N, CA and C atoms as an extended XYZ file, in Angstrom:
564
Properties=species:S:1:pos:R:3:atomname:S:1:resname:S:1:resid:I:1 pbc="F F F"
N        37.667        2.951      -19.503 N   LYS     1
C        38.299        3.954      -18.741 CA  LYS     1
C        37.249        3.772      -17.529 C   LYS     1
N        36.309        4.554      -17.472 N   TYR     2
C        35.177        4.870      -17.134 CA  TYR     2
C        34.932        4.014      -15.605 C   TYR     2
N        34.823        2.502      -16.323 N   TYR     3
C        34.493        1.557      -14.939 CA  TYR     3
C        35.849        1.330      -14.188 C   TYR     3
N        37.151        1.323      -14.719 N   ASP     4
C        38.401        1.490      -13.968 CA  ASP     4
C        38.483        2.673      -12.689 C   ASP     4
N        37.978        3.769      -13.158 N   VAL     5
C        37.989        4.795      -12.485 CA  VAL     5
C        37.001        4.741      -11.381 C   VAL     5
N        35.730        4.603      -11.517 N   THR     6
C        34.622        4.857      -10.885 CA  THR     6
C        34.622        2.980       -9.503 C   THR     6
N        35.529        2.111       -9.782 N   GLU     7
C        35.059        0.966       -8.885 CA  GLU     7
C        35.472        1.117       -7.747 C   GLU     7
N        36.315        2.208       -7.503 N   SER     8
C        36.580        2.331       -6.024 CA  SER     8
C        35.656        3.743       -5.645 C   SER     8
N        34.542        4.124       -6.410 N   GLU     9
C        33.943        5.055       -5.174 CA  GLU     9
C        32.330        3.992       -4.458 C   GLU     9
N        32.230        5.276       -3.440 N   ASN    10
C        31.393        5.020       -2.770 CA  ASN    10
C        29.988        4.619       -3.289 C   ASN    10
N        28.986        3.693       -2.980 N   PRO    11
C        27.668        3.466       -3.460 CA  PRO    11
C        27.090        5.321       -3.195 C   PRO    11
N        25.903        5.262       -4.567 N   ARG    12
C        25.433        6.159       -4.640 CA  ARG    12
C        24.369        7.377       -3.145 C   ARG    12
N        24.631        8.260       -3.045 N   GLU    13
C        23.451        8.540       -1.865 CA  GLU    13
C        22.581        8.085       -1.275 C   GLU    13
N        21.406        8.164       -2.913 N   GLY    14
C        20.459        7.583       -2.599 CA  GLY    14
C        20.165        5.961       -2.232 C   GLY    14
N        21.223        5.563       -2.527 N   VAL    15
C        21.214        4.068       -2.012 CA  VAL    15
C        21.344        4.022       -0.565 C   VAL    15
N        22.294        5.072       -0.368 N   LYS    16
C        22.693        4.519        0.923 CA  LYS    16
C        21.672        5.233        2.012 C   LYS    16
N        21.024        6.177        1.209 N   TYR    17
C        19.605        6.343        2.435 CA  TYR    17
C        18.944        5.708        2.293 C   TYR    17
N        18.605        4.620        1.347 N   PHE    18
C        17.606        3.583        1.416 CA  PHE    18
C        17.604        2.384        2.130 C   PHE    18
N        19.049        2.457        2.197 N   ILE    19
C        19.565        1.417        3.174 CA  ILE    19
C        19.343        1.751        4.567 C   ILE    19
N        19.836        2.637        4.858 N   GLU    20
C        19.755        3.146        5.768 CA  GLU    20
C        18.506        3.672        6.385 C   GLU    20
N        18.109        4.427        6.050 N   GLU    21
C        17.094        5.180        5.980 CA  GLU    21
C        15.315        4.847        5.983 C   GLU    21
N        15.172        3.887        5.241 N   ILE    22
C        13.895        3.633        4.927 CA  ILE    22
C        14.018        1.919        5.196 C   ILE    22
N        14.962        0.825        5.350 N   ARG    23
C        14.931        0.042        6.281 CA  ARG    23
C        14.046       -0.832        5.371 C   ARG    23
N        13.989       -0.999        4.169 N   CYS    24
C        12.997       -1.789        3.474 CA  CYS    24
C        13.771       -3.446        3.950 C   CYS    24
N        12.909       -4.340        4.198 N   ASN    25
C        13.308       -5.995        4.102 CA  ASN    25
C        13.863       -6.273        2.978 C   ASN    25
N        15.497       -6.562        2.732 N   PRO    26
C        16.209       -6.917        1.845 CA  PRO    26
C        15.289       -7.980        0.896 C   PRO    26
N        14.723       -8.106       -0.857 N   THR    27
C        14.343       -8.791       -1.231 CA  THR    27
C        15.233       -8.926       -2.961 C   THR    27
N        14.613       -8.854       -3.500 N   ILE    28
C        15.666       -8.868       -4.913 CA  ILE    28
C        15.017       -7.190       -5.857 C   ILE    28
N        16.357       -6.891       -6.112 N   ALA    29
C        16.498       -5.570       -7.051 CA  ALA    29
C        17.084       -5.935       -8.602 C   ALA    29
N        16.571       -5.153       -9.290 N   ILE    30
C        17.412       -4.869      -10.505 CA  ILE    30
C        18.234       -3.407      -10.374 C   ILE    30
N        19.404       -3.667      -11.073 N   GLU    31
C        19.700       -1.998      -11.328 CA  GLU    31
C        20.478       -2.188      -13.062 C   GLU    31
N        19.471       -1.160      -12.952 N   LEU    32
C        19.959       -1.009      -14.551 CA  LEU    32
C        21.027        0.104      -14.966 C   LEU    32
N        21.474       -0.495      -16.117 N   GLY    33
C        23.409        0.604      -16.195 CA  GLY    33
C        23.966        0.307      -14.740 C   GLY    33
N        24.507       -0.963      -14.373 N   CYS    34
C        25.284       -1.043      -12.993 CA  CYS    34
C        26.376       -0.064      -12.746 C   CYS    34
N        27.079       -0.134      -14.125 N   GLY    35
C        28.398       -0.007      -13.993 CA  GLY    35
C        29.505       -0.475      -13.356 C   GLY    35
N        30.397       -0.011      -12.730 N   ALA    36
C        31.193       -0.716      -11.847 CA  ALA    36
C        30.837       -1.351      -10.782 C   ALA    36
N        29.400       -1.448      -10.479 N   GLY    37
C        28.487       -2.059       -9.674 CA  GLY    37
C        28.778       -2.089       -8.224 C   GLY    37
N        29.005       -0.806       -7.675 N   ASN    38
C        29.070        0.171       -6.459 CA  ASN    38
C        28.023       -0.763       -5.648 C   ASN    38
N        26.903       -0.045       -6.526 N   ASP    39
C        25.431        0.354       -5.712 CA  ASP    39
C        25.179       -1.279       -5.599 C   ASP    39
N        25.560       -1.633       -6.860 N   THR    40
C        24.978       -3.482       -6.573 CA  THR    40
C        25.804       -3.996       -5.146 C   THR    40
N        27.412       -4.217       -5.304 N   VAL    41
C        27.982       -4.304       -4.179 CA  VAL    41
C        27.383       -4.194       -2.741 C   VAL    41
N        27.118       -2.793       -2.803 N   PHE    42
C        26.707       -2.532       -1.874 CA  PHE    42
C        24.594       -3.096       -0.930 C   PHE    42
N        24.220       -3.078       -1.754 N   LEU    43
C        22.893       -3.891       -1.832 CA  LEU    43
C        23.190       -5.242       -1.355 C   LEU    43
N        23.869       -6.097       -2.024 N   ILE    44
C        24.433       -7.488       -1.482 CA  ILE    44
C        25.013       -7.728       -0.406 C   ILE    44
N        26.142       -6.767       -0.127 N   LYS    45
C        26.276       -6.633        1.044 CA  LYS    45
C        25.363       -6.581        2.254 C   LYS    45
N        24.025       -6.043        1.826 N   ASN    46
C        23.436       -5.501        2.790 CA  ASN    46
C        22.028       -6.852        2.596 C   ASN    46
N        22.579       -7.851        2.092 N   GLY    47
C        21.349       -9.089        2.286 CA  GLY    47
C        20.451       -9.111        0.990 C   GLY    47
N        20.578       -8.071        0.300 N   TRP    48
C        19.433       -8.687       -1.430 CA  TRP    48
C        20.067       -9.205       -1.881 C   TRP    48
N        19.079       -9.772       -3.241 N   LYS    49
C        19.572      -10.640       -4.079 CA  LYS    49
C        19.653       -9.132       -5.632 C   LYS    49
N        20.521       -9.435       -6.114 N   VAL    50
C        20.740       -8.427       -7.664 CA  VAL    50
C        20.910       -8.528       -8.232 C   VAL    50
N        19.921       -8.431       -9.277 N   PHE    51
C        20.096       -8.589      -10.486 CA  PHE    51
C        20.817       -6.948      -11.653 C   PHE    51
N        22.065       -7.370      -12.012 N   ALA    52
C        22.836       -6.088      -12.504 CA  ALA    52
C        22.342       -6.377      -13.744 C   ALA    52
N        22.676       -4.818      -14.769 N   ILE    53
C        22.603       -5.066      -16.060 CA  ILE    53
C        23.248       -3.892      -16.527 C   ILE    53
N        24.209       -4.619      -17.140 N   ASP    54
C        24.878       -2.906      -17.987 CA  ASP    54
C        25.356       -3.631      -20.086 C   ASP    54
N        25.482       -2.241      -20.492 N   ARG    55
C        25.628       -2.381      -21.805 CA  ARG    55
C        27.069       -3.204      -21.979 C   ARG    55
N        27.962       -2.811      -20.773 N   GLU    56
C        29.768       -4.051      -20.662 CA  GLU    56
C        29.215       -5.016      -20.341 C   GLU    56
N        30.532       -5.836      -20.272 N   ASN    57
C        30.328       -6.883      -19.464 CA  ASN    57
C        31.182       -7.102      -18.227 C   ASN    57
N        31.021       -6.156      -17.570 N   VAL    58
C        31.244       -5.910      -15.910 CA  VAL    58
C        31.034       -7.376      -14.888 C   VAL    58
N        30.911       -8.417      -15.428 N   GLU    59
C        30.255       -9.196      -14.447 CA  GLU    59
C        31.859       -9.619      -13.347 C   GLU    59
N        32.352       -9.584      -14.063 N   GLU    60
C        34.113      -10.367      -13.302 CA  GLU    60
C        34.435       -9.245      -12.460 C   GLU    60
N        34.076       -7.965      -12.957 N   ARG    61
C        34.839       -6.959      -11.640 CA  ARG    61
C        33.672       -6.835      -10.768 C   ARG    61
N        32.516       -7.224      -10.515 N   ILE    62
C        31.566       -7.060       -9.486 CA  ILE    62
C        31.665       -8.389       -8.897 C   ILE    62
N        31.950       -9.392       -9.282 N   THR    63
C        31.994      -10.802       -9.153 CA  THR    63
C        33.446      -10.961       -7.515 C   THR    63
N        34.478      -10.571       -8.125 N   LYS    64
C        35.603      -10.346       -7.699 CA  LYS    64
C        35.396       -9.443       -6.028 C   LYS    64
N        34.613       -8.811       -6.284 N   ARG    65
C        34.143       -7.941       -5.164 CA  ARG    65
C        33.333       -8.707       -3.994 C   ARG    65
N        32.761       -9.725       -4.073 N   LEU    66
C        31.915      -10.676       -3.597 CA  LEU    66
C        32.366      -11.830       -3.264 C   LEU    66
N        31.349      -11.998       -1.502 N   THR    67
C        32.309      -13.413       -1.410 CA  THR    67
C        31.462      -14.575       -1.684 C   THR    67
N        32.247      -15.685       -1.527 N   THR    68
C        31.407      -16.759       -2.601 CA  THR    68
C        29.895      -16.983       -2.218 C   THR    68
N        29.482      -16.550       -0.761 N   GLU    69
C        27.607      -16.580       -0.353 CA  GLU    69
C        27.358      -15.383       -0.957 C   GLU    69
N        27.858      -14.236       -0.989 N   GLU    70
C        27.130      -12.918       -1.667 CA  GLU    70
C        27.034      -13.659       -3.198 C   GLU    70
N        28.133      -13.959       -4.052 N   GLN    71
C        27.656      -14.243       -5.093 CA  GLN    71
C        26.444      -15.006       -5.748 C   GLN    71
N        26.417      -15.793       -4.676 N   GLN    72
C        24.813      -16.507       -4.447 CA  GLN    72
C        23.454      -15.839       -5.012 C   GLN    72
N        23.791      -14.613       -4.662 N   ARG    73
C        22.572      -13.364       -4.721 CA  ARG    73
C        22.656      -12.326       -5.864 C   ARG    73
N        23.833      -12.727       -6.812 N   PHE    74
C        24.165      -11.946       -7.747 CA  PHE    74
C        24.169      -12.557       -9.062 C   PHE    74
N        23.478      -11.763       -9.946 N   LYS    75
C        23.203      -12.513      -11.157 CA  LYS    75
C        23.849      -10.928      -12.189 C   LYS    75
N        24.019      -11.685      -13.204 N   PHE    76
C        24.466      -10.367      -14.470 CA  PHE    76
C        23.920      -10.691      -15.850 C   PHE    76
N        23.554       -9.615      -16.178 N   LYS    77
C        23.090       -9.473      -17.519 CA  LYS    77
C        23.822       -8.249      -18.697 C   LYS    77
N        24.714       -8.840      -19.600 N   GLN    78
C        25.178       -7.800      -20.685 CA  GLN    78
C        23.927       -7.717      -21.827 C   GLN    78
N        23.199       -6.085      -21.479 N   GLU    79
C        21.951       -5.967      -22.155 CA  GLU    79
C        21.808       -4.221      -22.253 C   GLU    79
N        21.234       -3.888      -23.580 N   SER    80
C        20.895       -2.525      -23.764 CA  SER    80
C        19.960       -2.332      -23.391 C   SER    80
N        19.498       -1.159      -22.989 N   PHE    81
C        17.968       -0.607      -22.710 CA  PHE    81
C        17.177       -0.918      -23.379 C   PHE    81
N        17.635       -1.013      -24.755 N   GLU    82
C        16.105       -1.239      -25.976 CA  GLU    82
C        15.927       -2.504      -26.212 C   GLU    82
N        16.659       -3.152      -25.260 N   SER    83
C        16.185       -5.010      -25.504 CA  SER    83
C        15.861       -5.295      -24.440 C   SER    83
N        16.230       -4.728      -23.060 N   VAL    84
C        16.066       -5.250      -22.239 CA  VAL    84
C        14.352       -5.826      -21.190 C   VAL    84
N        14.846       -6.938      -20.262 N   LYS    85
C        13.739       -7.741      -20.317 CA  LYS    85
C        13.935       -8.010      -18.328 C   LYS    85
N        12.449       -7.319      -18.005 N   LEU    86
C        12.696       -7.078      -16.579 CA  LEU    86
C        11.444       -7.770      -15.754 C   LEU    86
N        12.224       -8.130      -14.552 N   GLU    87
C        10.714       -9.486      -13.634 CA  GLU    87
C        10.148       -8.653      -12.543 C   GLU    87
N         9.573       -8.595      -11.804 N   LYS    88
C         9.094       -8.030      -10.940 CA  LYS    88
C         9.391       -8.130       -9.645 C   LYS    88
N         9.813       -6.499       -8.921 N   VAL    89
C        10.843       -6.638       -7.818 CA  VAL    89
C        10.583       -5.765       -7.178 C   VAL    89
N        11.340       -5.846       -5.947 N   LYS    90
C        10.678       -4.465       -5.003 CA  LYS    90
C        11.612       -3.382       -4.801 C   LYS    90
N        12.790       -3.443       -5.800 N   LEU    91
C        13.324       -2.312       -5.826 CA  LEU    91
C        14.345       -1.900       -7.331 C   LEU    91
N        13.921       -1.165       -7.922 N   ILE    92
C        14.899       -0.903       -9.073 CA  ILE    92
C        15.590        0.385       -8.975 C   ILE    92
N        16.867        0.118       -9.212 N   ILE    93
C        17.914        1.411       -9.459 CA  ILE    93
C        18.207        1.951      -10.925 C   ILE    93
N        18.349        2.822      -11.025 N   ALA    94
C        19.105        3.687      -12.493 CA  ALA    94
C        19.602        4.494      -11.652 C   ALA    94
N        20.880        4.598      -11.379 N   ASN    95
C        21.571        5.769      -11.142 CA  ASN    95
C        21.939        6.110      -12.479 C   ASN    95
N        22.273        7.351      -12.974 N   ASN    96
C        23.244        8.060      -14.117 CA  ASN    96
C        23.103        6.845      -14.938 C   ASN    96
N        21.802        6.595      -15.321 N   SER    97
C        22.015        5.720      -16.295 CA  SER    97
C        20.704        5.852      -17.773 C   SER    97
N        19.581        6.099      -17.149 N   LEU    98
C        18.257        6.086      -18.011 CA  LEU    98
C        18.338        7.268      -18.999 C   LEU    98
N        19.014        8.417      -18.764 N   PRO    99
C        19.453        9.657      -20.023 CA  PRO    99
C        20.068        9.169      -21.058 C   PRO    99
N        20.964        7.823      -20.573 N   PHE   100
C        21.624        7.283      -21.585 CA  PHE   100
C        20.575        6.186      -22.857 C   PHE   100
N        19.573        6.078      -22.357 N   CYS   101
C        18.472        5.419      -23.188 CA  CYS   101
C        18.077        6.020      -24.507 C   CYS   101
N        18.224        6.052      -25.436 N   ASN   102
C        17.927        7.000      -26.543 CA  ASN   102
C        16.397        7.336      -26.468 C   ASN   102
N        16.122        8.854      -26.533 N   LYS   103
C        14.675        9.175      -26.392 CA  LYS   103
C        13.859        9.208      -26.972 C   LYS   103
N        13.565        8.321      -27.950 N   ASN   104
C        13.117        7.704      -28.854 CA  ASN   104
C        12.336        6.351      -28.107 C   ASN   104
N        13.459        5.913      -27.316 N   LYS   105
C        12.638        4.102      -26.521 CA  LYS   105
C        12.684        4.476      -25.136 C   LYS   105
N        12.761        5.638      -24.641 N   PHE   106
C        12.892        5.931      -23.308 CA  PHE   106
C        11.386        5.467      -22.460 C   PHE   106
N        10.169        6.250      -23.389 N   LYS   107
C         9.166        6.201      -22.922 CA  LYS   107
C         8.781        4.647      -22.611 C   LYS   107
N         8.856        3.985      -23.647 N   ASP   108
C         8.845        2.510      -23.376 CA  ASP   108
C         9.987        1.636      -22.437 C   ASP   108
N        11.294        2.037      -22.241 N   LEU   109
C        11.790        1.462      -20.842 CA  LEU   109
C        11.416        1.851      -19.849 C   LEU   109
N        10.589        3.574      -19.332 N   TRP   110
C        10.229        4.076      -18.558 CA  TRP   110
C         8.674        3.012      -18.286 C   TRP   110
N         7.894        2.523      -19.015 N   ASN   111
C         7.029        1.853      -18.575 CA  ASN   111
C         7.150        0.635      -18.443 C   ASN   111
N         8.566       -0.274      -18.726 N   LYS   112
C         8.532       -1.329      -18.498 CA  LYS   112
C         9.628       -1.198      -16.795 C   LYS   112
N         9.896       -0.257      -16.325 N   VAL   113
C        10.503        0.074      -14.971 CA  VAL   113
C         9.216        0.115      -13.709 C   VAL   113
N         8.107        0.795      -14.480 N   CYS   114
C         6.968        0.672      -13.198 CA  CYS   114
C         6.456       -0.090      -13.974 C   CYS   114
N         6.043       -0.773      -14.383 N   PHE   115
C         5.138       -1.856      -14.594 CA  PHE   115
C         6.008       -3.236      -13.776 C   PHE   115
N         7.208       -3.005      -13.792 N   ASN   116
C         8.044       -4.245      -12.901 CA  ASN   116
C         8.365       -3.456      -11.198 C   ASN   116
N         8.178       -2.701      -10.787 N   ILE   117
C         7.948       -2.461       -9.944 CA  ILE   117
C         6.703       -2.883       -8.882 C   ILE   117
N         6.718       -3.730       -7.976 N   GLU   118
C         5.671       -4.432       -6.981 CA  GLU   118
C         4.909       -3.744       -6.205 C   GLU   118
N         3.993       -3.425       -6.188 N   GLU   119
C         3.228       -2.686       -5.437 CA  GLU   119
C         3.904       -1.871       -3.734 C   GLU   119
N         4.113       -0.900       -3.569 N   ASN   120
C         5.221       -0.279       -2.399 CA  ASN   120
C         6.639       -1.036       -2.964 C   ASN   120
N         6.670       -1.013       -3.606 N   GLY   121
C         8.344       -1.326       -4.340 CA  GLY   121
C         9.002        0.051       -4.623 C   GLY   121
N         9.993       -0.106       -4.663 N   TYR   122
C        10.743        1.392       -4.586 CA  TYR   122
C        11.706        1.491       -6.049 C   TYR   122
N        11.837        3.158       -6.476 N   PHE   123
C        12.676        2.934       -7.501 CA  PHE   123
C        13.634        4.305       -7.078 C   PHE   123
N        14.954        4.084       -7.234 N   ILE   124
C        16.044        4.917       -6.779 CA  ILE   124
C        16.667        5.213       -8.377 C   ILE   124
N        17.020        6.407       -8.557 N   GLY   125
C        17.419        6.881      -10.111 CA  GLY   125
C        17.665        8.294      -10.018 C   GLY   125
N        18.120        8.909      -11.372 N   ASP   126
C        18.727       10.119      -11.501 CA  ASP   126
C        17.786       10.280      -13.216 C   ASP   126
N        18.197       11.450      -13.784 N   PHE   127
C        17.509       11.922      -14.722 CA  PHE   127
C        18.354       13.430      -15.383 C   PHE   127
N        18.998       13.426      -16.453 N   PHE   128
C        19.365       14.686      -16.652 CA  PHE   128
C        18.219       15.753      -16.970 C   PHE   128
N        18.486       17.003      -16.376 N   GLY   129
C        17.766       17.953      -16.867 CA  GLY   129
C        18.114       18.470      -18.328 C   GLY   129
N        17.020       19.592      -18.559 N   LEU   130
C        17.522       20.552      -19.989 CA  LEU   130
C        18.578       21.430      -20.024 C   LEU   130
N        19.122       21.599      -18.800 N   ASN   131
C        20.233       22.213      -18.930 CA  ASN   131
C        21.400       21.905      -18.220 C   ASN   131
N        21.556       20.528      -18.668 N   ASP   132
C        23.153       19.802      -19.162 CA  ASP   132
C        23.977       19.556      -19.962 C   ASP   132
N        25.073       20.337      -20.440 N   THR   133
C        25.739       19.828      -21.220 CA  THR   133
C        25.744       19.271      -22.027 C   THR   133
N        25.316       17.994      -21.919 N   TRP   134
C        25.257       17.100      -22.746 CA  TRP   134
C        23.825       17.188      -23.830 C   TRP   134
N        23.008       18.040      -23.493 N   ASN   135
C        21.637       18.366      -23.831 CA  ASN   135
C        22.132       18.939      -25.401 C   ASN   135
N        23.309       19.650      -25.382 N   LYS   136
C        23.839       20.190      -26.511 CA  LYS   136
C        24.357       19.381      -27.589 C   LYS   136
N        25.201       18.418      -27.216 N   THR   137
C        26.066       17.977      -27.814 CA  THR   137
C        25.609       16.371      -28.323 C   THR   137
N        24.680       15.773      -27.115 N   LYS   138
C        24.100       14.447      -27.027 CA  LYS   138
C        22.822       14.102      -27.046 C   LYS   138
N        22.088       14.616      -28.879 N   PRO   139
C        20.913       14.732      -29.011 CA  PRO   139
C        19.609       13.207      -28.776 C   PRO   139
N        20.520       12.399      -28.542 N   GLU   140
C        19.869       11.063      -28.692 CA  GLU   140
C        19.546       10.629      -27.516 C   GLU   140
N        20.046       10.960      -26.486 N   MET   141
C        20.023       10.949      -24.888 CA  MET   141
C        18.554       11.625      -24.344 C   MET   141
N        17.997       11.230      -23.493 N   THR   142
C        16.924       11.805      -23.015 CA  THR   142
C        16.827       12.420      -21.946 C   THR   142
N        16.314       13.408      -22.143 N   PHE   143
C        16.701       14.620      -21.415 CA  PHE   143
C        15.255       15.239      -21.247 C   PHE   143
N        14.806       15.779      -19.758 N   LEU   144
C        13.797       16.016      -19.545 CA  LEU   144
C        13.717       17.816      -18.303 C   LEU   144
N        12.494       18.225      -18.324 N   SER   145
C        12.278       19.523      -17.315 CA  SER   145
C        12.009       19.092      -16.440 C   SER   145
N        11.577       19.622      -15.059 N   LYS   146
C        11.441       18.930      -13.867 CA  LYS   146
C         9.963       18.819      -13.880 C   LYS   146
N         9.365       18.914      -14.512 N   GLU   147
C         8.147       18.872      -14.752 CA  GLU   147
C         7.741       17.509      -14.894 C   GLU   147
N         8.243       17.006      -16.637 N   GLN   148
C         8.808       15.964      -17.129 CA  GLN   148
C         9.158       14.852      -15.450 C   GLN   148
N        10.461       15.028      -15.324 N   ALA   149
C        10.493       14.042      -14.350 CA  ALA   149
C         9.402       13.356      -13.301 C   ALA   149
N         9.275       14.694      -12.511 N   LEU   150
C         8.121       14.667      -11.395 CA  LEU   150
C         6.999       14.251      -12.197 C   LEU   150
N         6.450       14.223      -13.397 N   GLY   151
C         5.155       13.654      -14.237 CA  GLY   151
C         5.343       11.844      -14.154 C   GLY   151
N         6.657       11.704      -14.202 N   LEU   152
C         6.751        9.818      -14.299 CA  LEU   152
C         6.758        9.695      -13.007 C   LEU   152
N         6.381       10.378      -12.015 N   PHE   153
C         6.070        9.903      -10.861 CA  PHE   153
C         4.313        9.796      -10.425 C   PHE   153
N         3.310        9.718      -11.462 N   ARG   154
C         2.063        9.480      -10.756 CA  ARG   154
C         1.337        8.554       -9.948 C   ARG   154
N         1.867        7.720      -10.466 N   ASP   155
C         1.778        6.025       -9.868 CA  ASP   155
C         2.823        5.895       -8.590 C   ASP   155
N         3.131        6.924       -7.862 N   PHE   156
C         4.835        6.926       -6.878 CA  PHE   156
C         4.234        7.771       -5.915 C   PHE   156
N         4.573        7.483       -4.409 N   GLU   157
C         4.479        8.858       -3.822 CA  GLU   157
C         6.295        8.958       -3.583 C   GLU   157
N         6.799       10.275       -3.688 N   ILE   158
C         7.681       10.841       -3.880 CA  ILE   158
C         8.416       10.927       -2.802 C   ILE   158
N         9.492       10.534       -2.203 N   LEU   159
C        10.074       10.563       -0.929 CA  LEU   159
C        11.204       11.229       -0.607 C   LEU   159
N        11.812       11.496       -2.048 N   ASN   160
C        12.898       12.373       -2.076 CA  ASN   160
C        13.330       13.063       -3.405 C   ASN   160
N        13.224       14.377       -3.707 N   PHE   161
C        12.931       14.328       -5.121 CA  PHE   161
C        14.261       15.899       -4.746 C   PHE   161
N        15.727       15.869       -5.171 N   LYS   162
C        16.788       16.865       -5.073 CA  LYS   162
C        16.635       17.295       -6.808 C   LYS   162
N        16.715       18.114       -7.093 N   GLU   163
C        17.681       19.010       -8.494 CA  GLU   163
C        18.728       19.818       -7.859 C   GLU   163
N        19.943       19.111       -8.504 N   VAL   164
C        21.057       20.078       -8.713 CA  VAL   164
C        21.530       20.063      -10.098 C   VAL   164
N        22.437       21.001       -9.845 N   GLU   165
C        22.739       21.963      -11.115 CA  GLU   165
C        24.634       22.516      -10.359 C   GLU   165
N        25.535       21.346      -11.152 N   VAL   166
C        26.821       22.128      -10.984 CA  VAL   166
C        27.726       21.559      -12.122 C   VAL   166
N        28.677       22.604      -11.847 N   ASP   167
C        29.683       22.136      -12.910 CA  ASP   167
C        30.835       21.744      -12.103 C   ASP   167
N        31.512       20.247      -12.888 N   LYS   168
C        31.942       19.438      -11.839 CA  LYS   168
C        32.539       18.396      -13.423 C   LYS   168
N        33.546       17.666      -13.127 N   ALA   169
C        34.567       17.509      -13.741 CA  ALA   169
C        33.410       15.885      -13.991 C   ALA   169
N        33.385       15.446      -15.169 N   THR   170
C        33.572       13.641      -15.349 CA  THR   170
C        34.412       12.739      -14.801 C   THR   170
N        33.764       11.313      -14.929 N   ALA   171
C        34.655       10.388      -14.933 CA  ALA   171
C        36.165       10.275      -15.637 C   ALA   171
N        35.354       10.781      -16.196 N   LEU   172
C        37.046       10.708      -17.806 CA  LEU   172
C        37.491       12.064      -17.469 C   LEU   172
N        36.958       13.018      -15.980 N   GLU   173
C        37.320       14.478      -16.066 CA  GLU   173
C        37.516       15.476      -17.114 C   GLU   173
N        36.270       15.493      -17.379 N   ASN   174
C        35.744       16.335      -18.735 CA  ASN   174
C        34.620       17.144      -18.048 C   ASN   174
N        35.249       18.626      -17.871 N   LEU   175
C        34.478       19.429      -17.569 CA  LEU   175
C        33.536       19.594      -17.914 C   LEU   175
N        32.010       19.641      -16.978 N   LYS   176
C        30.634       19.953      -17.665 CA  LYS   176
C        29.948       20.459      -16.783 C   LYS   176
N        28.591       20.876      -17.558 N   HIS   177
C        27.274       21.322      -16.418 CA  HIS   177
C        26.503       20.055      -16.187 C   HIS   177
N        26.263       19.880      -15.098 N   TRP   178
C        25.390       18.618      -14.941 CA  TRP   178
C        24.412       19.677      -14.195 C   TRP   178
N        23.142       18.747      -14.871 N   HIS   179
C        21.661       18.960      -14.183 CA  HIS   179
C        21.205       17.599      -13.978 C   HIS   179
N        20.888       17.515      -13.192 N   ILE   180
C        20.366       16.214      -12.795 CA  ILE   180
C        19.097       15.934      -11.373 C   ILE   180
N        18.215       15.247      -11.965 N   PHE   181
C        17.439       14.990      -10.612 CA  PHE   181
C        17.215       13.674       -9.964 C   PHE   181
N        17.419       14.083       -8.816 N   HIS   182
C        17.760       12.708       -7.935 CA  HIS   182
C        16.295       12.185       -7.642 C   HIS   182
N        16.329       10.905       -7.401 N   VAL   183
C        14.598       10.536       -7.144 CA  VAL   183
C        14.755        9.502       -6.544 C   VAL   183
N        13.798        9.253       -4.947 N   ILE   184
C        13.752        8.127       -4.018 CA  ILE   184
C        12.068        8.635       -4.362 C   ILE   184
N        11.569        7.225       -4.829 N   ALA   185
C         9.861        7.048       -5.014 CA  ALA   185
C         9.393        5.681       -4.606 C   ALA   185
N         8.058        5.726       -3.859 N   ARG   186
C         7.325        4.330       -3.758 CA  ARG   186
C         6.045        4.202       -4.815 C   ARG   186
N         6.124        2.956       -4.810 N   LYS   187
C         5.129        2.606       -5.453 CA  LYS   187
C         3.514        2.593       -5.442 C   LYS   187
N         2.687        3.289       -5.624 N   LYS   188
C         1.534        3.039       -4.448 CA  LYS   188
C         0.608        1.702       -5.359 C   LYS   188
């Protein structure tokens, strides 16, 4: 149901900002936890090749929104974060996905992400803060303090860091308190 509800949403603000303001020459991107594929589709339509990864098989859901030519720049793999294999790319996107990595596996996953972003490449993504409602109800997930989130980027120049706390419904219409750190950073 989550994928059905979110498929018609716009791409995330960070991805739109990256395309419109940073204007990096399109090469190859990886989207971790691509969901319904809104950011993937947006990047492809802006000239990028995208390797999208999700734990659910959403390949057809994304492919149907692409032209035949655009489909040539799309690759999908159904895989969990714990076993994901990455390749060196210019951009890694992880919007509302990394917090779902088991907290005991997060450090390994983050090391893979950092290693596989090319020099002068970019990261766009979100992390859940300690005040997030799910921190009390989903202890296996990864939640970070602001200092911990900033500390992940010691090998990066942070271009945009925004902390948001808001009471708002989830895509499935359950009210919750969101505590999110939105990050856009360039690897040094």
